[in-house]
MARZALUM-422929 format. One record per residue: x, y negated, z of N, C-alpha, C in turn. Coordinates in nm, 3 decimals, always signed. Layout:
    n_px    n_py    n_pz   ca_px   ca_py   ca_pz    c_px    c_py    c_pz
       X       Y       Z       X       Y       Z       X       Y       Z
...
//
This chain:
    n_px    n_py    n_pz   ca_px   ca_py   ca_pz    c_px    c_py    c_pz
  +1.268  -1.248  +1.315  +1.252  -1.137  +1.222  +1.343  -1.029  +1.213
  +1.284  -0.899  +1.227  +1.397  -0.794  +1.239  +1.489  -0.772  +1.108
  +1.565  -0.687  +1.124  +1.663  -0.677  +0.970  +1.569  -0.606  +0.890
  +1.498  -0.508  +0.918  +1.428  -0.425  +0.805  +1.332  -0.520  +0.734
  +1.247  -0.599  +0.810  +1.166  -0.699  +0.742  +1.264  -0.802  +0.653
  +1.370  -0.843  +0.706  +1.437  -0.934  +0.637  +1.482  -0.864  +0.496
  +1.538  -0.748  +0.509  +1.601  -0.690  +0.386  +1.473  -0.674  +0.281
  +1.374  -0.610  +0.342  +1.256  -0.596  +0.261  +1.215  -0.720  +0.176
  +1.212  -0.828  +0.255  +1.150  -0.961  +0.198  +1.259  -0.993  +0.080
  +1.370  -1.012  +0.106  +1.497  -1.012  -0.002  +1.470  -0.920  -0.122
  +1.450  -0.794  -0.095  +1.423  -0.699  -0.212  +1.308  -0.742  -0.292
  +1.200  -0.762  -0.215  +1.079  -0.827  -0.298  +1.106  -0.957  -0.386
  +1.171  -1.047  -0.321  +1.218  -1.173  -0.397  +1.280  -1.150  -0.502
  +1.378  -1.052  -0.505  +1.457  -1.022  -0.620  +1.360  -0.938  -0.742
  +1.293  -0.859  -0.676  +1.194  -0.784  -0.784  +1.118  -0.881  -0.849
  +1.050  -0.975  -0.785  +0.960  -1.062  -0.850  +1.045  -1.170  -0.928
  +1.156  -1.192  -0.883  +1.252  -1.278  -0.977  +1.281  -1.217  -1.130
  +1.284  -1.080  -1.111  +1.300  -1.009  -1.270  +1.166  -0.992  -1.321
  +1.068  -0.963  -1.239  +0.941  -0.940  -1.310  +0.869  -1.057  -1.368
  +0.845  -1.156  -1.289  +0.767  -1.277  -1.336  +0.812  -1.328  -1.479
  +0.950  -1.331  -1.518  +0.968  -1.374  -1.670  +0.927  -1.270  -1.740
  +0.945  -1.140  -1.711  +0.888  -1.040  -1.800  +0.756  -1.056  -1.837
  +0.689  -1.080  -1.724  +0.533  -1.082  -1.724  +0.501  -1.199  -1.843
  +0.557  -1.290  -1.822  +0.534  -1.414  -1.901  +0.564  -1.385  -2.062
  +0.683  -1.309  -2.078  +0.731  -1.297  -2.207  +0.685  -1.173  -2.309
  +0.591  -1.077  -2.233  +0.545  -0.966  -2.296  +0.413  -0.971  -2.380
  +0.336  -1.076  -2.353  +0.203  -1.078  -2.414  +0.206  -1.062  -2.550
  +0.288  -1.136  -2.633  +0.271  -1.134  -2.784  +0.291  -0.987  -2.848
  +0.361  -0.904  -2.746  +0.424  -0.792  -2.811  +0.321  -0.676  -2.789
  +0.203  -0.706  -2.714  +0.129  -0.600  -2.653  +0.001  -0.579  -2.773
  -0.063  -0.444  -2.755  -0.168  -0.416  -2.849  -0.305  -0.487  -2.810
  -0.373  -0.546  -2.902  -0.492  -0.589  -2.876  -0.583  -0.469  -2.792
  -0.687  -0.519  -2.702  -0.743  -0.416  -2.652  -0.877  -0.371  -2.785
  -0.897  -0.237  -2.783  -0.979  -0.209  -2.890  -1.133  -0.265  -2.851
  -1.189  -0.306  -2.983  -1.338  -0.347  -2.941  -1.441  -0.235  -2.918
  -1.398  -0.120  -2.961  -1.486  +0.003  -2.921  -1.417  +0.129  -2.909
  -1.448  +0.215  -2.827  -1.365  +0.329  -2.807  -1.404  +0.452  -2.888
  -1.323  +0.504  -2.944  -1.320  +0.633  -3.005  -1.296  +0.768  -2.939
  -1.275  +0.745  -2.800  -1.239  +0.851  -2.718  -1.366  +0.863  -2.607
  -1.430  +0.971  -2.583  -1.541  +0.994  -2.510  -1.489  +0.969  -2.370
  -1.559  +0.877  -2.288  -1.516  +0.857  -2.145  -1.574  +0.966  -2.046
  -1.504  +0.979  -1.942  -1.511  +1.083  -1.866  -1.617  +1.072  -1.737
  -1.735  +1.109  -1.796  -1.833  +1.077  -1.674  -1.816  +1.150  -1.552
  -1.765  +1.270  -1.550  -1.732  +1.370  -1.445  -1.646  +1.279  -1.324
  -1.546  +1.247  -1.405  -1.447  +1.176  -1.298  -1.520  +1.050  -1.247
  -1.575  +0.981  -1.319  -1.656  +0.867  -1.273  -1.746  +0.898  -1.150
  -1.812  +1.024  -1.151  -1.912  +1.049  -1.066  -1.816  +1.100  -0.936
  -1.721  +1.153  -0.952  -1.653  +1.187  -0.837  -1.590  +1.089  -0.769
  -1.528  +1.002  -0.850  -1.484  +0.868  -0.766  -1.574  +0.769  -0.718
  -1.692  +0.770  -0.769  -1.811  +0.675  -0.726  -1.860  +0.755  -0.590
  -1.856  +0.897  -0.604  -1.906  +0.958  -0.458  -1.812  +0.918  -0.342
  -1.685  +0.903  -0.363  -1.575  +0.881  -0.281  -1.601  +0.737  -0.212
  -1.595  +0.645  -0.321  -1.628  +0.517  -0.286  -1.758  +0.475  -0.206
  -1.855  +0.563  -0.227  -1.981  +0.535  -0.157  -1.989  +0.579  -0.011
  -1.876  +0.655  +0.030  -1.850  +0.689  +0.171  -1.828  +0.573  +0.263
  -1.841  +0.573  +0.387  -1.797  +0.483  +0.469  -1.831  +0.336  +0.468
  -1.931  +0.278  +0.365  -1.962  +0.160  +0.356  -1.872  +0.084  +0.309
  -1.822  -0.039  +0.368  -1.737  -0.134  +0.319  -1.575  -0.091  +0.346
  -1.545  +0.040  +0.394  -1.424  +0.065  +0.416  -1.380  +0.188  +0.352
  -1.245  +0.214  +0.345  -1.200  +0.332  +0.284  -1.084  +0.375  +0.368
  -1.059  +0.506  +0.407  -0.941  +0.553  +0.476  -0.831  +0.607  +0.396
  -0.725  +0.638  +0.445  -0.623  +0.667  +0.366  -0.629  +0.779  +0.278
  -0.691  +0.884  +0.332  -0.693  +1.010  +0.263  -0.774  +0.983  +0.120
  -0.892  +0.900  +0.131  -0.972  +0.877  +0.030  -0.920  +0.785  -0.066
  -0.834  +0.699  -0.017  -0.750  +0.607  -0.110  -0.654  +0.680  -0.189
  -0.599  +0.778  -0.150  -0.499  +0.849  -0.196  -0.584  +0.948  -0.303
  -0.711  +1.002  -0.263  -0.785  +1.083  -0.350  -0.820  +1.011  -0.492
  -0.862  +0.874  -0.481  -0.924  +0.789  -0.571  -0.798  +0.749  -0.668
  -0.687  +0.729  -0.618  -0.552  +0.689  -0.694  -0.518  +0.817  -0.782
  -0.502  +0.936  -0.720  -0.479  +1.035  -0.790  -0.584  +1.073  -0.895
  -0.699  +1.087  -0.873  -0.805  +1.114  -0.987  -0.785  +1.000  -1.092
  -0.772  +0.873  -1.062  -0.764  +0.788  -1.168  -0.627  +0.791  -1.253
  -0.521  +0.808  -1.200  -0.398  +0.815  -1.279  -0.379  +0.939  -1.351
  -0.450  +1.057  -1.303  -0.414  +1.188  -1.365  -0.538  +1.219  -1.487
  -0.652  +1.147  -1.478  -0.747  +1.173  -1.552  -0.684  +1.153  -1.712
  -0.720  +1.255  -1.797  -0.648  +1.260  -1.907  -0.739  +1.172  -2.038
  -0.860  +1.127  -1.988  -0.943  +1.044  -2.068  -0.976  +0.934  -1.993
  -1.032  +0.823  -2.058  -1.072  +0.712  -2.009  -1.202  +0.745  -1.931
  -1.205  +0.677  -1.783  -1.310  +0.703  -1.694  -1.429  +0.612  -1.730
  -1.549  +0.655  -1.724  -1.638  +0.573  -1.741  -1.671  +0.487  -1.655
  -1.709  +0.335  -1.681  -1.732  +0.230  -1.588  -1.595  +0.215  -1.520
  -1.500  +0.223  -1.569  -1.367  +0.210  -1.498  -1.340  +0.070  -1.413
  -1.411  -0.034  -1.495  -1.388  -0.183  -1.430  -1.491  -0.178  -1.303
  -1.607  -0.131  -1.284  -1.699  -0.126  -1.177  -1.617  -0.047  -1.088
  -1.547  +0.073  -1.126  -1.488  +0.144  -0.983  -1.390  +0.057  -0.929
  -1.310  -0.011  -1.019  -1.188  -0.066  -0.954  -1.239  -0.183  -0.886
  -1.367  -0.263  -0.937  -1.396  -0.370  -0.847  -1.451  -0.331  -0.718
  -1.515  -0.221  -0.692  -1.549  -0.165  -0.580  -1.417  -0.126  -0.501
  -1.341  -0.067  -0.564  -1.194  -0.042  -0.483  -1.126  -0.151  -0.407
  -1.110  -0.257  -0.511  -1.049  -0.385  -0.470  -1.110  -0.451  -0.329
  -1.260  -0.421  -0.316  -1.321  -0.503  -0.214  -1.348  -0.410  -0.104
  -1.289  -0.284  -0.108  -1.285  -0.201  +0.016  -1.199  -0.243  +0.116
  -1.203  -0.200  +0.212  -1.113  -0.257  +0.351  -1.065  -0.142  +0.453
  -0.931  -0.157  +0.497  -0.897  -0.071  +0.595  -0.838  -0.156  +0.711
  -0.872  -0.077  +0.826  -0.819  -0.192  +0.962  -0.657  -0.186  +0.982
  -0.603  -0.098  +0.903  -0.459  -0.105  +0.899  -0.415  -0.180  +0.815
  -0.335  -0.309  +0.825  -0.302  -0.396  +0.747  -0.233  -0.334  +0.621
  -0.139  -0.250  +0.659  -0.072  -0.196  +0.536  -0.141  -0.106  +0.429
  -0.225  -0.022  +0.507  -0.311  +0.048  +0.425  -0.413  -0.042  +0.321
  -0.462  -0.146  +0.395  -0.562  -0.275  +0.325  -0.469  -0.324  +0.207
  -0.335  -0.330  +0.223  -0.272  -0.398  +0.103  -0.257  -0.286  +0.007
  -0.231  -0.169  +0.043  -0.224  -0.052  -0.044  -0.346  -0.033  -0.135
  -0.457  -0.090  -0.076  -0.574  -0.056  -0.162  -0.566  -0.167  -0.302
  -0.515  -0.285  -0.284  -0.488  -0.362  -0.375  -0.371  -0.327  -0.449
  -0.264  -0.296  -0.401  -0.151  -0.233  -0.484  -0.174  -0.116  -0.578
  -0.273  -0.022  -0.536  -0.305  +0.089  -0.604  -0.403  +0.026  -0.723
  -0.482  -0.056  -0.696  -0.569  -0.078  -0.804  -0.478  -0.159  -0.912
  -0.377  -0.253  -0.866  -0.305  -0.314  -0.980  -0.226  -0.208  -1.042
  -0.184  -0.096  -0.978  -0.093  -0.005  -1.048  -0.188  +0.073  -1.152
  -0.301  +0.109  -1.108  -0.397  +0.188  -1.195  -0.419  +0.094  -1.319
  -0.439  -0.029  -1.312  -0.460  -0.097  -1.424  -0.347  -0.118  -1.533
  -0.220  -0.142  -1.450  -0.111  -0.169  -1.531  -0.040  -0.057  -1.604
  -0.054  +0.062  -1.559  -0.008  +0.182  -1.614  -0.123  +0.267  -1.687
  -0.247  +0.209  -1.682  -0.332  +0.284  -1.756  -0.305  +0.299  -1.916
  -0.307  +0.436  -1.968  -0.289  +0.450  -2.092  -0.392  +0.400  -2.181
  -0.516  +0.392  -2.123  -0.630  +0.319  -2.219  -0.655  +0.181  -2.154
  -0.687  +0.112  -2.255  -0.762  -0.031  -2.215  -0.858  -0.046  -2.097
  -0.833  -0.129  -2.005  -0.934  -0.126  -1.895  -1.031  -0.239  -1.907
  -1.153  -0.214  -1.927  -1.243  -0.333  -1.938  -1.231  -0.441  -1.828
  -1.227  -0.546  -1.875  -1.207  -0.676  -1.771  -1.068  -0.650  -1.698
  -0.965  -0.616  -1.765  -0.856  -0.585  -1.666  -0.805  -0.729  -1.620
  -0.810  -0.837  -1.680  -0.770  -0.950  -1.646  -0.859  -1.029  -1.508
  -0.989  -1.005  -1.527  -1.051  -1.042  -1.424  -1.046  -0.971  -1.281
  -0.998  -0.831  -1.300  -0.979  -0.737  -1.198  -0.833  -0.792  -1.134
  -0.751  -0.805  -1.206  -0.623  -0.873  -1.152  -0.638  -0.980  -1.080
  -0.719  -1.074  -1.140  -0.757  -1.211  -1.069  -0.811  -1.200  -0.946
  -0.907  -1.081  -0.942  -0.957  -1.060  -0.814  -0.882  -1.017  -0.700
  -0.760  -0.934  -0.745  -0.666  -0.905  -0.656  -0.591  -1.013  -0.599
  -0.574  -1.114  -0.676  -0.478  -1.231  -0.619  -0.579  -1.331  -0.535
  -0.725  -1.312  -0.540  -0.795  -1.382  -0.483  -0.831  -1.328  -0.344
  -0.772  -1.221  -0.301  -0.809  -1.154  -0.168  -0.737  -1.210  -0.065
  -0.762  -1.342  -0.053  -0.678  -1.438  +0.054  -0.660  -1.347  +0.209
  -0.573  -1.352  +0.272  -0.563  -1.283  +0.397  -0.504  -1.143  +0.382
  -0.507  -1.098  +0.255  -0.465  -0.950  +0.239  -0.344  -0.953  +0.150
  -0.307  -1.084  +0.090  -0.179  -1.076  -0.004  -0.050  -1.105  +0.049
  +0.028  -1.050  +0.017  +0.171  -1.080  +0.057  +0.269  -1.052  -0.065
  +0.374  -1.066  -0.056  +0.493  -1.054  -0.152  +0.490  -0.894  -0.216
  +0.460  -0.812  -0.114  +0.463  -0.673  -0.155  +0.345  -0.646  -0.273
  +0.225  -0.704  -0.222  +0.112  -0.699  -0.303  +0.133  -0.760  -0.453
  +0.198  -0.890  -0.450  +0.198  -0.968  -0.557  +0.322  -0.893  -0.652
  +0.420  -0.842  -0.608  +0.509  -0.760  -0.678  +0.462  -0.669  -0.768
  +0.335  -0.593  -0.724  +0.265  -0.491  -0.793  +0.190  -0.546  -0.906
  +0.111  -0.681  -0.864  +0.053  -0.749  -0.973  +0.138  -0.778  -1.090
  +0.253  -0.820  -1.051  +0.342  -0.860  -1.168  +0.402  -0.755  -1.228
  +0.411  -0.638  -1.197  +0.420  -0.518  -1.255  +0.322  -0.468  -1.369
  +0.186  -0.480  -1.290  +0.106  -0.456  -1.369  +0.070  -0.555  -1.500
  +0.101  -0.664  -1.481  +0.097  -0.781  -1.599  +0.201  -0.719  -1.690
  +0.311  -0.695  -1.646  +0.428  -0.639  -1.741  +0.402  -0.511  -1.793
  +0.350  -0.418  -1.716  +0.351  -0.277  -1.777  +0.213  -0.270  -1.870
  +0.116  -0.347  -1.841  -0.007  -0.326  -1.929  -0.011  -0.341  -2.063
  -0.039  -0.204  -2.143  -0.007  -0.194  -2.284  -0.097  -0.288  -2.362
  -0.189  -0.350  -2.334  -0.288  -0.416  -2.403  -0.279  -0.572  -2.372
  -0.325  -0.660  -2.485  -0.321  -0.792  -2.466  -0.416  -0.845  -2.352
  -0.390  -0.926  -2.251  -0.447  -1.004  -2.178  -0.474  -1.163  -2.239
  -0.588  -1.168  -2.297  -0.631  -1.293  -2.365  -0.576  -1.428  -2.288
  -0.593  -1.428  -2.172  -0.544  -1.535  -2.105  -0.430  -1.518  -1.992
  -0.346  -1.420  -2.048  -0.227  -1.382  -1.965  -0.165  -1.484  -1.898
  -0.113  -1.592  -1.983  -0.047  -1.697  -1.925  -0.111  -1.759  -1.809
  -0.237  -1.772  -1.815  -0.305  -1.828  -1.685  -0.312  -1.756  -1.594
  -0.299  -1.635  -1.617  -0.302  -1.507  -1.504  -0.164  -1.529  -1.418
  -0.051  -1.553  -1.496  +0.075  -1.547  -1.447  +0.096  -1.693  -1.365
  +0.021  -1.787  -1.440  +0.036  -1.909  -1.351  -0.017  -1.899  -1.217
  -0.146  -1.852  -1.200  -0.205  -1.816  -1.090  -0.125  -1.735  -0.998
  -0.074  -1.636  -1.051  +0.028  -1.544  -0.954  +0.127  -1.615  -0.886
  +0.202  -1.698  -0.993  +0.312  -1.782  -0.939  +0.251  -1.880  -0.832
  +0.128  -1.926  -0.852  +0.104  -2.029  -0.750  +0.069  -1.963  -0.610
  -0.013  -1.837  -0.629  -0.010  -1.747  -0.519  +0.101  -1.708  -0.430
  +0.207  -1.671  -0.528  +0.332  -1.639  -0.462  +0.390  -1.765  -0.382
  +0.397  -1.889  -0.412  +0.441  -2.005  -0.366  +0.372  -2.033  -0.237
  +0.231  -2.004  -0.241  +0.146  -2.007  -0.135  +0.182  -1.926  -0.005
  +0.202  -1.811  -0.070  +0.239  -1.711  +0.061  +0.374  -1.729  +0.101
  +0.484  -1.762  +0.016  +0.620  -1.798  +0.073  +0.617  -1.923  +0.167
  +0.522  -2.011  +0.150  +0.514  -2.125  +0.240  +0.463  -2.082  +0.368
  +0.410  -1.976  +0.398  +0.330  -1.956  +0.513  +0.436  -1.907  +0.611
  +0.414  -1.936  +0.755  +0.514  -1.903  +0.875  +0.435  -1.758  +0.890
  +0.497  -1.642  +0.867  +0.465  -1.525  +0.901  +0.542  -1.461  +1.013
  +0.622  -1.538  +1.075  +0.694  -1.492  +1.197  +0.636  -1.422  +1.295
  +0.503  -1.470  +1.330  +0.414  -1.399  +1.449  +0.335  -1.298  +1.398
  +0.343  -1.246  +1.267  +0.237  -1.144  +1.220  +0.316  -1.009  +1.256
  +0.217  -0.902  +1.278  +0.234  -0.770  +1.288  +0.303  -0.721  +1.167
  +0.425  -0.650  +1.180  +0.492  -0.571  +1.053  +0.465  -0.432  +1.066
  +0.390  -0.392  +0.989  +0.352  -0.255  +0.936  +0.447  -0.159  +0.860
  +0.528  -0.236  +0.774  +0.628  -0.182  +0.677  +0.558  -0.187  +0.547
  +0.638  -0.167  +0.456  +0.613  -0.162  +0.302  +0.660  -0.036  +0.266
  +0.562  +0.063  +0.264  +0.577  +0.211  +0.209  +0.415  +0.246  +0.210
  +0.431  +0.372  +0.153  +0.293  +0.446  +0.140  +0.284  +0.583  +0.236
  +0.373  +0.578  +0.342  +0.320  +0.683  +0.416  +0.212  +0.661  +0.506
  +0.147  +0.776  +0.533  +0.007  +0.788  +0.609  +0.007  +0.730  +0.759
  -0.073  +0.673  +0.785  -0.087  +0.618  +0.931  -0.101  +0.750  +1.028
  -0.054  +0.735  +1.141  -0.060  +0.862  +1.230  -0.207  +0.905  +1.261
  -0.256  +1.029  +1.251  -0.409  +1.068  +1.265  -0.409  +1.101  +1.420
  -0.311  +1.143  +1.488  -0.300  +1.158  +1.621  -0.342  +1.049  +1.725
  -0.446  +1.091  +1.791  -0.484  +0.989  +1.894  -0.380  +0.940  +2.010
  -0.312  +1.052  +2.050  -0.186  +1.036  +2.132  -0.070  +0.940  +2.074
  -0.043  +0.966  +1.952  +0.058  +0.867  +1.904  -0.002  +0.725  +1.868
  -0.109  +0.722  +1.818  -0.191  +0.590  +1.788  -0.203  +0.494  +1.920
  -0.247  +0.563  +2.025  -0.260  +0.509  +2.138  -0.128  +0.454  +2.203
  -0.039  +0.543  +2.201  +0.088  +0.502  +2.267  +0.145  +0.374  +2.185
  +0.165  +0.378  +2.062  +0.223  +0.278  +1.974  +0.139  +0.143  +2.031
  +0.003  +0.143  +1.979  -0.081  +0.030  +2.012  -0.074  -0.017  +2.135
  -0.041  +0.066  +2.240  -0.049  +0.010  +2.398  +0.057  -0.048  +2.430
  +0.166  -0.041  +2.338  +0.295  -0.135  +2.369  +0.279  -0.279  +2.365
  +0.281  -0.345  +2.495  +0.233  -0.494  +2.484  +0.340  -0.577  +2.405
  +0.461  -0.548  +2.404  +0.546  -0.641  +2.320  +0.561  -0.609  +2.164
  +0.532  -0.722  +2.095  +0.517  -0.691  +1.962  +0.633  -0.627  +1.904
  +0.748  -0.685  +1.927  +0.887  -0.653  +1.876  +0.909  -0.512  +1.917
  +0.878  -0.464  +2.035  +0.919  -0.335  +2.061  +0.790  -0.247  +1.999
  +0.697  -0.288  +2.001  +0.578  -0.203  +1.901  +0.629  -0.184  +1.754
  +0.667  -0.294  +1.700  +0.709  -0.253  +1.586  +0.832  -0.160  +1.563
  +0.923  -0.176  +1.658  +1.062  -0.095  +1.633  +0.997  +0.059  +1.670
  +0.889  +0.080  +1.765  +0.856  +0.227  +1.790  +0.785  +0.281  +1.669
  +0.714  +0.195  +1.617  +0.641  +0.237  +1.483  +0.736  +0.264  +1.386
  +0.827  +0.182  +1.340  +0.926  +0.213  +1.253  +1.010  +0.360  +1.275
  +1.032  +0.363  +1.407  +1.101  +0.483  +1.437  +1.004  +0.606  +1.408
  +0.897  +0.591  +1.428  +0.799  +0.701  +1.405  +0.818  +0.740  +1.237
  +0.800  +0.640  +1.161  +0.815  +0.657  +1.021  +0.920  +0.696  +0.979
  +1.064  +0.656  +1.048  +1.167  +0.711  +1.002  +1.195  +0.858  +1.030
  +1.119  +0.902  +1.130  +1.132  +1.055  +1.163  +1.044  +1.098  +1.046
  +0.920  +1.063  +1.017  +0.831  +1.135  +0.918  +0.916  +1.138  +0.772
  +1.007  +1.043  +0.754  +1.081  +1.026  +0.642  +1.178  +1.120  +0.649
  +1.239  +1.167  +0.742  +1.351  +1.269  +0.773  +1.308  +1.412  +0.801
  +1.161  +1.445  +0.769  +1.113  +1.566  +0.770  +1.053  +1.622  +0.884
  +1.029  +1.538  +0.998  +0.959  +1.587  +1.107  +0.815  +1.569  +1.067
  +0.709  +1.660  +1.120  +0.583  +1.645  +1.103  +0.514  +1.566  +1.211
  +0.386  +1.495  +1.186  +0.324  +1.440  +1.281  +0.306  +1.517  +1.415
  +0.254  +1.653  +1.404  +0.235  +1.748  +1.476  +0.355  +1.772  +1.571
  +0.490  +1.784  +1.508  +0.620  +1.805  +1.580  +0.635  +1.675  +1.665
  +0.602  +1.545  +1.602  +0.635  +1.441  +1.696  +0.545  +1.442  +1.805
  +0.425  +1.460  +1.790  +0.348  +1.447  +1.876  +0.359  +1.548  +2.021
  +0.394  +1.670  +1.978  +0.432  +1.783  +2.074  +0.574  +1.714  +2.154
  +0.666  +1.675  +2.084  +0.781  +1.605  +2.164  +0.760  +1.517  +2.246
  +0.669  +1.403  +2.195  +0.636  +1.292  +2.263  +0.561  +1.337  +2.411
  +0.478  +1.425  +2.396  +0.421  +1.477  +2.511  +0.505  +1.546  +2.597
  +0.607  +1.616  +2.548  +0.687  +1.697  +2.620  +0.787  +1.603  +2.713
  +0.825  +1.488  +2.650  +0.888  +1.379  +2.698  +0.805  +1.307  +2.807
  +0.690  +1.269  +2.782  +0.592  +1.198  +2.898  +0.609  +1.307  +3.007
  +0.579  +1.423  +3.014  +0.563  +1.509  +3.114  +0.708  +1.526  +3.190
  +0.801  +1.572  +3.122  +0.937  +1.611  +3.150  +1.043  +1.525  +3.160
  +1.031  +1.412  +3.110  +1.146  +1.300  +3.092  +1.235  +1.354  +3.000
  +1.355  +1.276  +3.003  +1.469  +1.300  +2.898  +1.524  +1.433  +2.933
  +1.546  +1.529  +2.835  +1.632  +1.647  +2.865  +1.768  +1.645  +2.932
  +1.774  +1.727  +3.030  +1.895  +1.721  +3.110  +1.892  +1.635  +3.249
  +1.817  +1.507  +3.219  +1.841  +1.407  +3.348  +1.710  +1.395  +3.391
  +1.603  +1.432  +3.320  +1.466  +1.433  +3.351  +1.425  +1.272  +3.392
  +1.506  +1.190  +3.345  +1.485  +1.030  +3.355  +1.365  +1.006  +3.269
  +1.277  +0.926  +3.326  +1.139  +0.883  +3.235  +1.205  +0.817  +3.122
  +1.126  +0.828  +2.976  +1.158  +0.754  +2.864  +1.070  +0.645  +2.856
  +1.113  +0.523  +2.871  +1.023  +0.414  +2.872  +0.987  +0.387  +2.696
  +1.067  +0.432  +2.615  +1.048  +0.423  +2.465  +1.046  +0.568  +2.408
  +0.931  +0.613  +2.393  +0.923  +0.750  +2.377  +0.996  +0.806  +2.223
  +0.958  +0.703  +2.116  +1.012  +0.736  +2.005  +1.174  +0.712  +2.003
  +1.225  +0.634  +2.080  +1.361  +0.616  +2.074  +1.426  +0.755  +2.145
  +1.348  +0.793  +2.253  +1.403  +0.890  +2.347  +1.401  +1.033  +2.240
  +1.296  +1.030  +2.155  +1.280  +1.171  +2.077  +1.421  +1.152  +1.974
  +1.431  +1.040  +1.922  +1.557  +1.034  +1.826  +1.677  +1.080  +1.901
  +1.711  +1.006  +2.022  +1.822  +1.045  +2.083  +1.852  +1.194  +2.124
  +1.723  +1.249  +2.163  +1.731  +1.390  +2.230  +1.686  +1.493  +2.131
  +1.643  +1.467  +2.009  +1.587  +1.548  +1.924  +1.660  +1.696  +1.915
  +1.789  +1.703  +1.913  +1.857  +1.832  +1.927  +1.866  +1.903  +2.064
  +1.815  +1.829  +2.171  +1.824  +1.888  +2.292  +1.692  +1.942  +2.356
  +1.590  +1.919  +2.251  +1.463  +1.946  +2.289  +1.419  +2.100  +2.296
  +1.349  +2.154  +2.385  +1.335  +2.292  +2.404  +1.249  +2.393  +2.301
  +1.239  +2.319  +2.159  +1.156  +2.380  +2.063  +1.192  +2.349  +1.924
//
């Protein structure tokens, strides 16, 4: 296991240790969900979000996921048929495992931090936990936060917490040492065919993960995807600046020679 993954898992465990007791303890202090709403629901927001969800069949891409997230968290009024929209979102998929987990994370966050009661909130959170194969400690930490943060009573919240703890124990018991690590962050996957093909074409998983992590480190430090692509293509053709030696690991070579590239 690489150091970044080990540290991240330790942090997730620490977060869950703090959140799980809080999720158990706050149910009695929450507001009962209103039996009827006195605020007009936002039909326009519903139609906008539904039109995005209707695209691309069973899948959703990163950009549309972000649009839905922003539309839901910024809407000043309750969105019509919110539970139906969230149910559809939870069951959307993305071929990138990290973005696939972000779908579940964003759904949990939208529920937990909604200023209005979400119909069938508990069932939706249970549905997130039921997404076997997509669940890890990262996702569960956001479900825990949603249960803790949700301002309204979950009638069977104790059962939900028990289910979450059982799912966490199941996840922690799995041997994930051979799984591909895509990171625990919300940065977009590269759109560049050149960058994607380079990373995906690296045969050794450990090296592939390192180069992917270097890409995101550069994005985090202010380089744009276009700048990275231009630099990688330059290194592919010209080799390392000064020596002209071939760069076997392009991301590593870019980081080492960033200040010596002729642009």
